[in-house]
Residue frames relative to the residue before (quaternion, step in Angstrom):
aa qw qx qy qz dx dy dz
M 1.0000 0.0000 0.0000 0.0000 0.00 0.00 0.00
K 0.2795 -0.7487 0.5819 0.1506 3.56 -0.85 1.00
V 0.0820 -0.8375 0.5386 -0.0429 3.55 -0.63 1.21
A 0.0886 -0.7448 0.6575 0.0714 3.55 -1.15 0.76
V 0.1777 -0.7818 0.5921 0.0813 3.58 -0.92 0.94
L 0.2483 -0.7644 0.5804 0.1313 3.56 -0.58 1.17
G 0.7578 0.2193 -0.2205 0.5737 3.56 -0.74 1.06
G 0.2857 0.8190 -0.4592 0.1917 3.54 1.24 0.49
G 0.6336 0.5162 -0.3435 0.4628 3.58 1.22 -0.21
G 0.5921 0.5768 -0.3548 0.4368 3.57 1.31 -0.11
A 0.7580 -0.4132 0.2600 0.4325 3.52 -1.34 0.06
M 0.7746 0.3599 -0.2079 0.4767 3.59 0.60 -1.08
G 0.6340 0.5185 -0.3366 0.4646 3.59 1.00 -0.74
G 0.6632 0.4958 -0.3002 0.4736 3.55 1.00 -0.82
L 0.6234 0.5494 -0.3368 0.4428 3.57 1.00 -0.82
F 0.7151 0.4364 -0.2627 0.4788 3.57 0.76 -1.02
G 0.6696 0.4995 -0.3081 0.4552 3.56 0.90 -0.88
G 0.6537 0.5242 -0.3120 0.4477 3.56 0.99 -0.82
Y 0.6685 0.4912 -0.3024 0.4694 3.56 0.92 -0.87
L 0.6510 0.5062 -0.3216 0.4654 3.58 0.99 -0.79
A 0.6449 0.5087 -0.3207 0.4717 3.59 0.98 -0.79
R 0.6256 0.5452 -0.3365 0.4452 3.58 0.99 -0.78
S 0.6875 0.4827 -0.2793 0.4651 3.58 1.07 -0.73
G 0.6355 -0.5611 0.3245 0.4194 3.59 1.26 -0.05
A 0.4573 0.6765 -0.4616 0.3467 3.59 1.24 0.05
D 0.4728 -0.6471 0.5248 0.2870 3.56 -1.24 0.59
V 0.0748 0.8432 -0.5148 0.1359 3.57 0.02 1.35
T 0.0392 -0.7438 0.6650 0.0554 3.52 -1.20 0.72
L 0.2766 -0.7429 0.5895 0.1553 3.55 -0.86 1.01
I 0.1561 -0.7923 0.5870 0.0573 3.57 -0.74 1.11
D 0.1949 0.7810 -0.5742 0.1494 3.58 -0.77 1.00
V 0.4728 -0.6762 0.4883 0.2841 3.56 -1.15 0.64
S 0.5774 0.5891 -0.3762 0.4221 3.59 1.25 -0.29
R 0.3154 -0.7640 0.5340 0.1778 3.57 -0.47 1.18
A 0.5884 0.5678 -0.3703 0.4409 3.59 1.13 -0.59
A 0.6713 0.4859 -0.2929 0.4769 3.58 0.94 -0.91
V 0.6648 0.5116 -0.3070 0.4495 3.57 0.87 -0.98
G 0.6788 0.4992 -0.2949 0.4507 3.58 0.88 -0.93
T 0.6644 0.5084 -0.3040 0.4558 3.57 0.91 -0.91
I 0.6752 0.4965 -0.3007 0.4551 3.58 0.88 -0.93
N 0.6733 0.4896 -0.3073 0.4610 3.59 0.92 -0.80
R 0.6897 0.4711 -0.2822 0.4719 3.61 1.06 -0.69
Q 0.8436 0.2299 -0.0483 0.4828 3.54 0.78 -1.09
G 0.5042 -0.6056 0.4538 0.4161 3.58 1.19 -0.33
L 0.5018 -0.6261 0.5072 0.3147 3.55 -1.35 0.09
T 0.1954 -0.7906 0.5730 0.0922 3.57 -0.74 1.08
I 0.0937 -0.7760 0.6234 0.0219 3.56 -0.90 1.01
E 0.1647 -0.7921 0.5857 0.0490 3.55 -0.69 1.16
E 0.2935 -0.7872 0.5233 0.1430 3.56 -0.60 1.17
K 0.7118 -0.4770 0.3158 0.4075 3.53 -1.31 0.35
D 0.6960 0.4730 -0.2762 0.4642 3.60 1.07 -0.71
G 0.6219 -0.5743 0.3293 0.4184 3.58 1.29 0.11
S 0.5364 0.6114 -0.4144 0.4084 3.58 1.22 -0.23
T 0.1704 -0.7910 0.5812 0.0867 3.58 -1.14 0.60
L 0.0816 -0.7486 0.6517 0.0903 3.51 -1.29 0.43
T 0.1902 -0.7646 0.6066 0.1061 3.54 -1.08 0.76
V 0.1485 -0.8225 0.5489 0.0133 3.53 -0.63 1.22
P 0.3375 -0.7026 0.5788 0.2396 3.61 -0.84 0.91
V 0.1817 0.7713 -0.5862 0.1686 3.59 -0.70 1.07
R 0.4881 -0.6614 0.4827 0.3022 3.57 -1.06 0.74
A 0.0443 -0.7643 0.6422 0.0389 3.53 -1.20 0.63
S 0.0021 -0.8099 0.5847 -0.0461 3.56 -1.07 0.74
D 0.2522 -0.7321 0.6055 0.1838 3.54 -1.23 0.55
A 0.6608 0.4668 -0.2869 0.5130 3.58 1.31 0.30
P 0.2313 -0.8181 0.5089 0.1346 3.62 0.16 1.22
H 0.6249 0.5662 -0.3503 0.4077 3.60 1.03 -0.72
S 0.6455 0.5361 -0.3237 0.4373 3.60 1.18 -0.44
V 0.5986 0.6076 -0.3464 0.3907 3.58 1.25 -0.36
G 0.3362 -0.7355 0.5152 0.2837 3.56 0.99 -0.84
P 0.7220 -0.4474 0.2923 0.4395 3.59 -1.26 0.17
V 0.1329 -0.7749 0.6153 0.0571 3.55 -1.09 0.81
D 0.5603 -0.6007 0.4516 0.3481 3.56 -1.30 0.26
L 0.8121 0.0728 0.0157 0.5787 3.55 1.03 -0.84
I 0.1274 -0.7359 0.6608 0.0750 3.52 -1.08 0.88
I 0.1275 -0.7683 0.6241 0.0622 3.58 -0.78 1.06
N 0.2012 -0.8199 0.5316 0.0688 3.55 -0.62 1.16
F 0.0221 0.8036 -0.5913 0.0641 3.54 -0.69 1.20
V 0.4062 0.7209 -0.4890 0.2760 3.63 1.16 0.24
K 0.6305 -0.5022 0.4210 0.4159 3.55 -1.29 0.30
C 0.6548 -0.5641 0.3333 0.3768 3.55 -1.08 0.76
Y 0.7033 0.4812 -0.2768 0.4441 3.58 0.93 -0.85
H 0.6578 0.4557 -0.3173 0.5089 3.60 1.30 -0.01
T 0.4020 0.7618 -0.4526 0.2306 3.59 1.26 -0.14
E 0.6846 0.4959 -0.3087 0.4361 3.58 0.74 -1.00
A 0.6831 0.4792 -0.2930 0.4668 3.58 0.86 -0.91
A 0.6722 0.5111 -0.3037 0.4411 3.59 0.92 -0.89
I 0.6803 0.4693 -0.2924 0.4812 3.59 0.92 -0.88
S 0.6147 0.5389 -0.3523 0.4557 3.59 1.01 -0.71
A 0.6741 0.4775 -0.2912 0.4825 3.59 0.95 -0.85
A 0.6731 0.5234 -0.2884 0.4357 3.57 1.10 -0.72
K 0.4484 0.7098 -0.4526 0.3005 3.60 1.21 -0.21
A 0.5847 0.5821 -0.3679 0.4289 3.59 1.17 -0.51
M 0.6949 0.4518 -0.2715 0.4892 3.61 1.22 -0.40
I 0.5774 0.6072 -0.3682 0.4028 3.58 1.27 -0.06
G 0.1235 -0.7811 0.6113 0.0326 3.53 -0.77 1.15
A 0.7979 -0.3185 0.2093 0.4670 3.55 -1.30 -0.20
D 0.8184 0.2402 -0.0963 0.5131 3.60 0.95 -0.85
T 0.3373 0.7653 -0.4930 0.2397 3.59 1.19 0.36
A 0.1933 -0.7541 0.6187 0.1059 3.56 -1.00 0.91
V 0.2097 -0.7575 0.6066 0.1191 3.56 -1.20 0.63
L 0.0986 -0.8029 0.5878 0.0097 3.55 -0.66 1.17
S 0.1855 -0.7708 0.6018 0.0960 3.57 -0.74 1.08
L 0.0289 -0.7721 0.6349 -0.0024 3.55 -0.83 1.08
Q 0.3291 0.7799 -0.4648 0.2596 3.55 1.20 0.63
N 0.5680 -0.5611 0.4800 0.3634 3.51 -1.34 0.31
G 0.7789 0.4283 -0.2594 0.3776 3.51 -1.32 0.36
W 0.4754 -0.6527 0.5352 0.2482 3.47 -1.47 0.01
G 0.7124 0.4515 -0.3257 0.4273 3.58 -0.83 0.97
N 0.5147 0.6639 -0.4170 0.3471 3.59 1.21 -0.31
A 0.6333 0.5501 -0.3380 0.4267 3.59 0.99 -0.79
D 0.6361 0.5251 -0.3282 0.4604 3.58 1.02 -0.75
T 0.6488 0.5189 -0.3156 0.4585 3.57 0.98 -0.85
I 0.6776 0.4820 -0.2897 0.4740 3.57 0.91 -0.92
S 0.6456 0.5364 -0.3218 0.4382 3.59 0.92 -0.88
A 0.6403 0.5379 -0.3228 0.4433 3.58 1.01 -0.80
L 0.7121 0.4585 -0.2456 0.4715 3.57 1.16 -0.61
V 0.8281 0.2035 -0.0776 0.5165 3.60 0.93 -0.84
G 0.5718 -0.5752 0.3904 0.4357 3.60 1.26 -0.19
S 0.5046 -0.6925 0.4311 0.2827 3.56 -0.84 1.00
D 0.5729 0.6108 -0.3827 0.3903 3.61 1.16 -0.47
R 0.6698 0.4893 -0.3023 0.4696 3.62 1.17 -0.41
V 0.6807 0.5798 -0.2621 0.3630 3.56 1.15 -0.66
L 0.0386 -0.7245 0.6875 0.0305 3.50 -1.16 0.88
V 0.1983 -0.7746 0.5873 0.1257 3.56 -1.19 0.47
G 0.0439 0.7961 -0.6023 0.0381 3.50 -1.24 0.43
L 0.1970 -0.7445 0.6231 0.1369 3.51 -1.34 -0.16
T 0.1430 -0.7899 0.5901 0.0859 3.52 -1.19 0.47
Y 0.3207 -0.7382 0.5647 0.1827 3.52 -1.18 0.68
H 0.3810 0.6557 -0.5253 0.3859 3.55 1.22 0.53
S 0.1553 -0.7632 0.6138 0.1290 3.57 -1.21 0.42
G 0.0528 -0.7991 0.5988 0.0051 3.52 -1.14 0.69
V 0.1512 -0.7599 0.6270 0.0802 3.54 -1.23 0.59
L 0.3287 -0.7281 0.5669 0.2011 3.56 -0.89 0.94
A 0.2573 -0.7896 0.5419 0.1292 3.57 -0.38 1.24
E 0.7261 -0.2094 0.1754 0.6310 3.55 1.07 -0.90
P 0.6967 -0.4478 0.3033 0.4713 3.63 -1.12 0.25
G 0.8321 0.1815 -0.1623 0.4984 3.54 -0.80 1.09
H 0.7193 0.3674 -0.2268 0.5443 3.60 1.29 0.06
I 0.0337 -0.8177 0.5722 -0.0526 3.56 -0.51 1.27
K 0.2387 -0.7270 0.6222 0.1653 3.54 -1.11 0.74
H 0.1833 -0.7947 0.5765 0.0491 3.55 -0.99 0.94
P 0.0098 -0.8733 0.4868 -0.0131 3.59 0.37 1.24
G 0.8101 0.2426 -0.1065 0.5230 3.59 1.14 -0.46
V 0.1600 -0.7828 0.5988 0.0542 3.56 -0.97 0.95
G 0.1728 0.7939 -0.5703 0.1208 3.59 -0.98 0.78
M 0.7042 -0.4566 0.3458 0.4195 3.52 -1.35 -0.05
T 0.1849 -0.7305 0.6436 0.1341 3.53 -1.28 0.55
Y 0.1541 -0.7841 0.5987 0.0547 3.57 -0.94 0.97
V 0.0196 0.7847 -0.6195 0.0132 3.58 -1.01 0.78
G 0.1122 0.8022 -0.5807 0.0819 3.55 -1.15 0.60
E 0.5544 -0.5664 0.4942 0.3571 3.51 -1.35 0.29
L 0.5993 -0.5773 0.4121 0.3711 3.57 -1.11 0.63
N 0.7280 0.4293 -0.2398 0.4778 3.57 1.03 -0.79
G 0.5391 -0.6705 0.3761 0.3439 3.58 1.27 0.12
K 0.5096 0.6676 -0.4173 0.3471 3.60 1.23 0.06
E 0.4012 -0.6493 0.5819 0.2806 3.52 -1.31 0.45
T 0.0079 0.8278 -0.5560 0.0738 3.57 -0.53 1.18
P 0.6378 -0.5254 0.3845 0.4116 3.61 -1.19 0.37
R 0.6702 0.4895 -0.3359 0.4454 3.63 0.93 -0.72
L 0.5949 0.5351 -0.3696 0.4723 3.59 1.10 -0.58
A 0.6504 0.5115 -0.3147 0.4651 3.58 0.93 -0.88
A 0.6531 0.5170 -0.3152 0.4549 3.59 1.00 -0.82
I 0.6601 0.4983 -0.3074 0.4706 3.59 0.99 -0.81
V 0.6233 0.5265 -0.3352 0.4710 3.58 1.00 -0.79
S 0.6554 0.5098 -0.3061 0.4657 3.58 0.95 -0.88
L 0.6243 0.5466 -0.3254 0.4534 3.57 1.00 -0.86
L 0.7057 0.4651 -0.2660 0.4635 3.57 0.80 -1.03
R 0.6417 0.5132 -0.3279 0.4662 3.58 0.99 -0.75
N 0.6315 0.5194 -0.3313 0.4708 3.58 1.01 -0.76
G 0.6535 0.5155 -0.3033 0.4639 3.57 1.18 -0.58
G 0.6112 -0.5856 0.3368 0.4124 3.58 1.28 -0.09
F 0.5445 0.6162 -0.3999 0.4048 3.57 1.27 0.16
E 0.3759 -0.6686 0.5884 0.2559 3.53 -1.15 0.68
V 0.0120 -0.8397 0.5363 -0.0844 3.57 -0.48 1.25
T 0.1157 -0.7610 0.6354 0.0616 3.53 -1.10 0.82
P 0.2801 -0.7284 0.5938 0.1959 3.60 -0.73 1.00
S 0.1412 -0.8228 0.5492 0.0371 3.58 -0.89 0.89
T 0.2951 -0.7337 0.5863 0.1756 3.54 -1.08 0.83
S 0.7185 0.2951 -0.2348 0.5843 3.59 1.30 0.13
I 0.0351 0.8746 -0.4827 0.0289 3.52 0.93 0.99
L 0.6150 0.5546 -0.3695 0.4215 3.62 1.02 -0.63
N 0.6031 0.5294 -0.3583 0.4770 3.60 1.12 -0.58
E 0.6482 0.5083 -0.3171 0.4701 3.58 1.00 -0.80
V 0.6168 0.5390 -0.3447 0.4585 3.58 1.04 -0.76
W 0.6635 0.4972 -0.3095 0.4656 3.58 0.97 -0.79
K 0.6034 0.5408 -0.3613 0.4615 3.58 1.09 -0.57
K 0.6634 0.4676 -0.2977 0.5027 3.59 1.00 -0.81
L 0.6049 0.5574 -0.3509 0.4476 3.58 1.06 -0.73
A 0.6204 0.5389 -0.3370 0.4595 3.59 1.03 -0.77
L 0.6355 0.5191 -0.3179 0.4749 3.57 0.96 -0.85
N 0.6966 0.4859 -0.2828 0.4458 3.57 0.82 -0.99
C 0.6295 0.5417 -0.3373 0.4433 3.58 0.99 -0.82
C 0.6933 0.4838 -0.2735 0.4587 3.56 0.99 -0.85
T 0.8178 0.3578 -0.1362 0.4296 3.56 0.79 -1.04
L 0.6536 0.5601 -0.3446 0.3746 3.61 0.95 -0.72
P 0.7402 0.3895 -0.2789 0.4718 3.66 0.59 -0.96
T 0.6346 0.5429 -0.3423 0.4307 3.58 0.98 -0.74
S 0.6801 0.4671 -0.2910 0.4844 3.59 0.92 -0.85
A 0.6700 0.5206 -0.3047 0.4327 3.58 0.98 -0.85
L 0.6926 0.5001 -0.2913 0.4305 3.57 0.83 -0.98
L 0.7639 0.3104 -0.1817 0.5358 3.59 1.05 -0.72
Q 0.3330 -0.7663 0.4767 0.2732 3.58 1.34 -0.06
L 0.2814 0.7632 -0.5104 0.2791 3.51 0.76 1.21
F 0.4374 -0.6450 0.5562 0.2887 3.53 -1.06 0.77
S 0.7050 -0.4962 0.2974 0.4103 3.57 -1.21 0.52
H 0.7095 0.4561 -0.2813 0.4577 3.59 0.76 -1.00
E 0.6112 0.5423 -0.3539 0.4550 3.61 1.11 -0.57
L 0.6272 0.5449 -0.3312 0.4472 3.57 1.02 -0.82
A 0.6796 0.4887 -0.2843 0.4675 3.57 1.01 -0.82
A 0.6999 0.5112 -0.2706 0.4191 3.58 1.08 -0.70
L 0.6761 0.5110 -0.2965 0.4403 3.59 1.14 -0.53
E 0.4520 -0.7386 0.4352 0.2465 3.56 -0.51 1.21
P 0.6545 0.5005 -0.3510 0.4449 3.68 0.82 -0.75
M 0.6714 0.4868 -0.3019 0.4702 3.58 1.03 -0.72
R 0.5940 0.5389 -0.3613 0.4757 3.58 1.11 -0.60
D 0.6474 0.5169 -0.3207 0.4592 3.58 0.97 -0.85
E 0.6671 0.4971 -0.3025 0.4653 3.58 0.94 -0.88
M 0.6584 0.5049 -0.3163 0.4600 3.59 0.91 -0.84
R 0.6424 0.5166 -0.3340 0.4571 3.60 0.99 -0.77
A 0.6408 0.5138 -0.3255 0.4684 3.60 1.04 -0.72
I 0.6253 0.5232 -0.3297 0.4761 3.58 1.01 -0.80
L 0.6554 0.5250 -0.3068 0.4479 3.57 0.92 -0.93
G 0.6349 0.5375 -0.3363 0.4415 3.59 0.96 -0.80
E 0.6542 0.4989 -0.3127 0.4748 3.58 1.02 -0.76
V 0.6280 0.5306 -0.3384 0.4579 3.60 0.99 -0.80
K 0.6434 0.5194 -0.3205 0.4621 3.57 0.95 -0.86
A 0.6683 0.5068 -0.3060 0.4504 3.60 0.90 -0.89
V 0.6587 0.4934 -0.3082 0.4772 3.59 0.97 -0.82
A 0.6405 0.5175 -0.3233 0.4663 3.58 0.99 -0.82
A 0.6600 0.5256 -0.3100 0.4384 3.57 0.89 -0.95
A 0.6464 0.5325 -0.3128 0.4481 3.58 1.04 -0.79
Q 0.7122 0.4017 -0.2426 0.5221 3.58 1.29 -0.34
G 0.5928 -0.6077 0.3508 0.3952 3.56 1.27 0.26
I 0.5485 0.5794 -0.4040 0.4475 3.59 1.24 0.40
A 0.2462 -0.8031 0.5313 0.1100 3.56 -0.57 1.18
L 0.0239 -0.7729 0.6340 -0.0105 3.58 -0.74 1.10
D 0.3108 -0.7209 0.5907 0.1868 3.56 -0.90 0.96
E 0.3285 -0.7981 0.4678 0.1905 3.58 -0.16 1.30
D 0.6558 0.5079 -0.3251 0.4541 3.60 0.93 -0.80
E 0.6413 0.5134 -0.3232 0.4697 3.59 0.99 -0.83
R 0.6568 0.5105 -0.3163 0.4561 3.58 0.91 -0.94
W 0.6648 0.5140 -0.3177 0.4392 3.58 0.88 -0.90
T 0.6519 0.5073 -0.3099 0.4707 3.57 0.93 -0.89
T 0.6591 0.5073 -0.3022 0.4657 3.57 0.98 -0.86
I 0.6563 0.5222 -0.3134 0.4454 3.58 0.89 -0.94
I 0.6854 0.4708 -0.2917 0.4728 3.58 0.81 -0.96
G 0.6331 0.5380 -0.3306 0.4477 3.59 1.00 -0.77
I 0.6524 0.5070 -0.3102 0.4703 3.58 0.95 -0.89
L 0.6666 0.5033 -0.3047 0.4577 3.58 0.92 -0.89
E 0.6841 0.4939 -0.2951 0.4484 3.58 0.86 -0.91
R 0.6787 0.4729 -0.2938 0.4790 3.59 1.06 -0.67
G 0.6734 0.5178 -0.2927 0.4391 3.58 1.16 -0.54
V 0.0320 0.8367 -0.5452 0.0406 3.58 0.80 0.97
G 0.8296 0.1596 -0.1503 0.5136 3.55 -0.74 1.09
G 0.5003 0.6786 -0.4129 0.3445 3.57 1.28 0.00
K 0.2183 -0.7484 0.6130 0.1280 3.53 -1.16 0.72
S 0.4297 -0.6911 0.5143 0.2707 3.56 -0.83 0.95
S 0.6567 -0.5192 0.3661 0.4064 3.57 -1.23 0.41
M 0.6721 0.4847 -0.3088 0.4668 3.60 1.00 -0.74
F 0.5676 0.5566 -0.3674 0.4826 3.57 1.14 -0.59
Q 0.6652 0.4977 -0.2984 0.4699 3.59 0.93 -0.92
D 0.6290 0.5341 -0.3355 0.4544 3.60 1.03 -0.77
V 0.6767 0.4873 -0.2908 0.4691 3.57 0.87 -0.98
E 0.6505 0.5262 -0.3122 0.4500 3.56 0.93 -0.88
A 0.7245 0.4224 -0.2345 0.4916 3.59 1.05 -0.80
G 0.4387 -0.7185 0.4413 0.3107 3.58 1.28 -0.09
R 0.5362 0.6012 -0.4291 0.4085 3.56 0.89 0.90
R 0.6868 -0.4941 0.3557 0.3971 3.53 -1.29 0.43
T 0.3444 -0.7409 0.5440 0.1912 3.58 -1.11 0.72
E 0.5036 -0.6309 0.4982 0.3163 3.52 -1.38 -0.03
I 0.2045 0.8343 -0.4946 0.1322 3.58 1.18 0.49
D 0.6084 0.5921 -0.3618 0.3853 3.63 1.04 -0.68
V 0.7537 0.3396 -0.2119 0.5213 3.61 1.04 -0.68
I 0.5998 0.5011 -0.3723 0.5004 3.59 1.27 0.22
N 0.8184 0.1155 -0.0601 0.5596 3.62 -0.20 -1.18
G 0.5880 0.5795 -0.3626 0.4324 3.58 1.12 -0.59
A 0.6333 0.5263 -0.3300 0.4616 3.57 1.07 -0.71
I 0.6399 0.5116 -0.3233 0.4736 3.59 1.06 -0.71
V 0.6405 0.5181 -0.3249 0.4645 3.59 0.95 -0.85
A 0.6784 0.4930 -0.2942 0.4584 3.59 0.87 -0.93
A 0.6716 0.4834 -0.2971 0.4765 3.57 0.94 -0.88
G 0.6217 0.5490 -0.3378 0.4450 3.57 1.04 -0.76
K 0.6436 0.5111 -0.3213 0.4705 3.58 1.00 -0.76
R 0.6534 0.5199 -0.3200 0.4476 3.60 1.01 -0.77
V 0.7897 0.3299 -0.1622 0.4911 3.58 0.94 -0.88
G 0.5439 -0.6687 0.3793 0.3363 3.60 1.25 0.14
V 0.5112 0.6029 -0.4450 0.4210 3.59 1.07 0.72
V 0.3519 -0.7419 0.5287 0.2152 3.59 -0.75 1.02
T 0.0902 -0.8150 0.5724 -0.0069 3.57 -0.99 0.89
P 0.0065 -0.8646 0.5023 0.0113 3.63 0.67 1.02
H 0.6619 0.5017 -0.3288 0.4496 3.60 0.99 -0.70
N 0.6544 0.4775 -0.3135 0.4956 3.59 0.99 -0.74
Q 0.6149 0.5398 -0.3421 0.4621 3.57 1.09 -0.71
A 0.6417 0.5235 -0.3265 0.4556 3.57 0.99 -0.79
M 0.6454 0.5059 -0.3216 0.4733 3.59 0.95 -0.83
L 0.6355 0.5272 -0.3203 0.4644 3.57 0.98 -0.87
N 0.6813 0.4992 -0.2937 0.4477 3.58 0.83 -0.99
L 0.6827 0.5000 -0.2973 0.4421 3.57 0.88 -0.92
V 0.6888 0.4615 -0.2943 0.4753 3.58 0.89 -0.87
K 0.6373 0.5023 -0.3340 0.4795 3.60 1.01 -0.74
G 0.6081 0.5415 -0.3476 0.4649 3.58 1.10 -0.63
W 0.6392 0.5071 -0.3210 0.4809 3.57 1.01 -0.81
E 0.6498 0.5153 -0.3192 0.4585 3.60 0.96 -0.83
A 0.6428 0.5163 -0.3223 0.4652 3.59 1.00 -0.79
R 0.6374 0.5130 -0.3204 0.4774 3.58 1.01 -0.78
L 0.6357 0.5341 -0.3186 0.4573 3.56 1.00 -0.85
A 0.6670 0.4976 -0.3001 0.4663 3.58 0.90 -0.95
F 0.6355 0.5342 -0.3253 0.4527 3.57 1.00 -0.83
R 0.6981 0.4691 -0.2801 0.4627 3.57 0.86 -0.94
Q 0.6365 0.5173 -0.3346 0.4640 3.59 1.03 -0.73
A 0.6419 0.5129 -0.3231 0.4695 3.59 1.03 -0.76
A 0.6412 0.5269 -0.3166 0.4594 3.57 1.03 -0.82
E 0.6433 0.5204 -0.3210 0.4608 3.58 1.02 -0.79
K 0.6469 0.5160 -0.3249 0.4580 3.60 1.02 -0.73
R 0.6697 0.5006 -0.2983 0.4603 3.56 1.08 -0.74
A 0.6199 0.5840 -0.3421 0.3970 3.55 1.14 -0.68
């Protein structure tokens, strides 16, 4: 299977692309960062595991999707706000049978991709692996977990089986799902609770789990997510989610959430498809979401301050 990974120079795209390349898959990492592309092509991609061991994988990287040619599978790991541009650029790699798998955070990416390439090509999934970009071409892999993938229509198909086999050969633990949208909402619940809270206070994962005020806030956010999901016919087990969330945080000693990394690097976050998605859905179904609204407002406020300061620096 010929594979292209969008956002392949980032933490999660590089992690998945690197592992797949190590297993012998034909992989090209696609990224707009010339620093990442150049480093990976010269030196390979280095993945540093939680125990301190490292592996360096030779893998192709490119900032020119049109040069790659048609592929069998495109795995999308770009930030939500880059999805439209990334998929539009990736059309040069789409052949008659190309599938597009979104493993992105948040809710709404599948709709954006479907509008560009057709819903018949699109699969969605989520992963509980975590990654941190240490520097271009160097990824830290502090957290390991299950990856779920499925067809939008919930059917079991030969291409789903092929993708599951590909990922398993790469060393990932994978569960194919006939109710993948429910699984996406379970991951969305985790992200709503942990991403803005860790980012705003710049807390490592284990610190977020240890602080009682933050546990109280996360539990309130989770309750709203459950209520919004229930109003749409999606069943979330709140106790199971809470136990899972706290377990992930406690095991992720020293881990930085993706939004924490965004804030630290001074770049835009994905809050609109995380807590913003809950606020928007709550308005549609008549469920109030004050805690998610507060997270949305605070992170958007930080983004506005960032934009203001960046504009001031350009004028200076």
